[in-house]
VEXDREN-2710 file (C-alpha; in Angstrom, 1 decimal):
% VEXDREN-2710
k/r/px/py/pz
1/MET/-10.7/-26.4/10.6
2/GLY/-9.1/-22.6/10.8
3/PHE/-9.9/-20.4/13.4
4/ASN/-11.8/-17.6/11.4
5/ASN/-14.8/-17.8/13.8
6/MET/-13.4/-16.6/16.6
7/SER/-12.8/-12.9/17.7
8/ASP/-9.1/-11.5/17.8
9/ALA/-9.7/-11.6/21.6
10/GLU/-10.8/-15.2/21.6
11/PHE/-8.4/-16.3/19.3
12/VAL/-5.2/-14.5/21.3
13/ALA/-6.5/-16.1/24.5
14/ALA/-6.7/-19.2/23.2
15/PHE/-3.0/-19.0/21.8
16/GLU/-1.9/-17.4/24.8
17/ASN/-3.6/-20.7/27.1
18/CYS/-2.2/-22.9/24.4
19/ALA/-5.7/-24.2/23.7
20/LEU/-5.6/-23.7/19.8
21/ASP/-5.0/-27.1/17.8
22/ALA/-1.4/-26.9/16.9
23/ALA/-1.7/-29.2/13.4
24/ALA/-4.5/-26.4/12.8
25/PHE/-2.3/-23.3/13.3
26/HIS/-1.0/-22.3/10.2
27/HIS/1.2/-19.5/8.6
28/ILE/-2.0/-17.7/8.3
29/ASP/-2.9/-17.8/12.1
30/HIS/1.0/-16.6/12.9
31/LEU/0.5/-13.8/10.4
32/ARG/-2.8/-13.0/12.3
33/LEU/-1.2/-13.1/15.7
34/ALA/1.7/-11.0/14.4
35/ARG/-0.6/-8.0/12.9
36/ILE/-2.8/-8.7/16.3
37/TYR/0.0/-8.1/18.6
38/VAL/2.0/-5.0/16.5
39/ASN/-1.3/-3.1/16.0
40/LYS/-2.2/-3.7/19.7
41/MET/1.7/-3.4/21.6
42/GLY/4.1/-1.8/18.9
43/GLY/6.9/-3.5/16.9
44/GLU/9.1/-4.1/19.6
45/VAL/6.8/-5.5/22.7
46/ALA/5.0/-7.5/19.9
47/ALA/8.5/-9.1/19.3
48/ARG/8.9/-10.5/23.0
49/GLN/5.3/-11.3/23.1
50/LEU/5.4/-12.8/20.4
51/LEU/8.7/-14.8/20.8
52/SER/7.4/-16.1/24.4
53/GLY/4.1/-17.3/23.0
54/ILE/5.4/-19.1/20.0
55/ARG/8.0/-20.9/22.3
56/LYS/5.4/-22.0/24.5
57/PHE/3.2/-22.8/22.1
58/ALA/5.8/-25.3/20.1
59/THR/6.7/-26.8/23.8
60/ASN/3.1/-27.5/24.4
61/ALA/2.2/-28.9/21.6
62/GLY/5.4/-31.5/21.3
63/VAL/7.6/-29.8/18.8
64/PRO/10.0/-27.2/20.7
65/ASN/12.7/-27.6/17.5
66/LYS/10.1/-25.9/15.5
67/PHE/10.4/-22.7/17.3
68/HIS/13.0/-20.8/14.9
69/HIS/14.0/-17.2/17.0
70/THR/14.9/-15.7/13.5
71/ALA/11.7/-16.5/11.7
72/THR/9.5/-15.4/14.2
73/ILE/11.4/-12.1/14.2
74/ALA/11.7/-11.8/10.5
75/TRP/8.0/-12.4/9.9
76/LEU/7.2/-9.8/12.8
77/LYS/9.2/-7.1/10.8
78/LEU/7.4/-8.5/7.3
79/VAL/4.0/-7.5/9.1
80/ALA/5.0/-4.5/11.1
81/ALA/6.1/-3.2/7.9
82/ALA/2.9/-4.0/6.4
83/CYS/1.0/-2.5/9.5
84/SER/2.5/0.7/9.1
85/LYS/0.8/1.6/6.1
86/GLU/-2.4/-0.1/6.6
87/ASN/-5.8/1.2/7.7
88/THR/-5.8/-0.9/11.1
89/GLU/-9.9/-0.7/11.1
90/LEU/-9.5/-3.4/7.9
91/SER/-10.2/-6.8/8.9
92/PHE/-7.5/-9.4/9.0
93/THR/-9.2/-11.0/5.5
94/ASP/-8.8/-8.1/3.7
95/TRP/-5.5/-7.0/5.3
96/ILE/-4.1/-10.4/4.0
97/GLN/-5.8/-9.3/0.3
98/GLU/-3.6/-6.3/0.2
99/ASN/-0.5/-8.1/1.5
100/LEU/-0.8/-11.4/-0.3
101/GLU/3.4/-11.9/-1.0
102/LEU/3.0/-12.6/3.3
103/GLN/1.1/-15.4/2.6
104/ASN/4.1/-16.7/0.7
105/THR/6.0/-19.0/3.1
106/GLN/9.0/-19.2/0.9
107/LEU/9.6/-15.1/1.1
108/LEU/12.6/-15.2/4.2
109/SER/14.4/-17.2/1.3
110/HIS/14.7/-14.1/-0.6
111/LEU/16.3/-12.3/3.0
112/TYR/18.1/-15.3/3.9
113/SER/20.5/-18.2/2.4
114/LYS/19.5/-21.8/3.1
115/GLU/22.9/-22.1/5.2
116/ARG/21.9/-18.9/7.4
117/PHE/18.4/-19.5/7.8
118/GLU/18.5/-23.4/9.2
119/SER/22.2/-22.8/11.4
120/ASP/21.5/-23.5/14.8
121/GLU/22.7/-20.0/16.0
122/ALA/19.6/-18.4/13.8
123/ARG/17.4/-21.1/15.3
124/THR/18.1/-19.5/18.8
125/THR/18.5/-15.9/18.2
126/TRP/18.4/-12.9/15.6
127/MET/20.2/-12.8/12.2
128/GLU/19.9/-9.9/10.3
129/PRO/19.5/-11.3/6.3
130/ASP/22.2/-12.2/4.1
131/LEU/21.0/-12.0/0.9
132/SER/18.9/-8.8/0.8
133/PRO/17.9/-6.2/3.5
134/PHE/13.9/-5.7/5.1
END
C-alpha cells in the first residue's frame, strides 16, 4: 500500500493517532517519519517524540515487543546525520535516493554485535554501538 499519497503532515498525524495500517508501516516509513521529526524538531526532541510514538504505535497494533529503544535511536542518529548534509527542500523520494544506504535494514549490524543488539537492555534503553561508532 504505502503512504506516498499522504503529505508529511497527514502522514505524521495518522501515525501519531495510530491511524496507519501497522502491517503496511515498513522501514522506509520509519525513515520518513524520523526525517520529518528531525527537520521539524531537531535531534533531541525528535528522539523523544519518535520513542514515545513508535512505542505507542506498536502497543496499539498489538505488538509491543516489536519496539526496540536502541534501534529507534540508532536509526534516528543515522537519519539526522544524513539530514545535516541535505537540502531540506528535497522531497523524501529524492532524499532517500541520495541516502540509499539507509534503506539497508541490516545497516545496524555493522555497528552492533548480534548479542548486544538483541539484548533485553538494548530493547528497553539506549546502548552505544560495540563494533563501530556512528
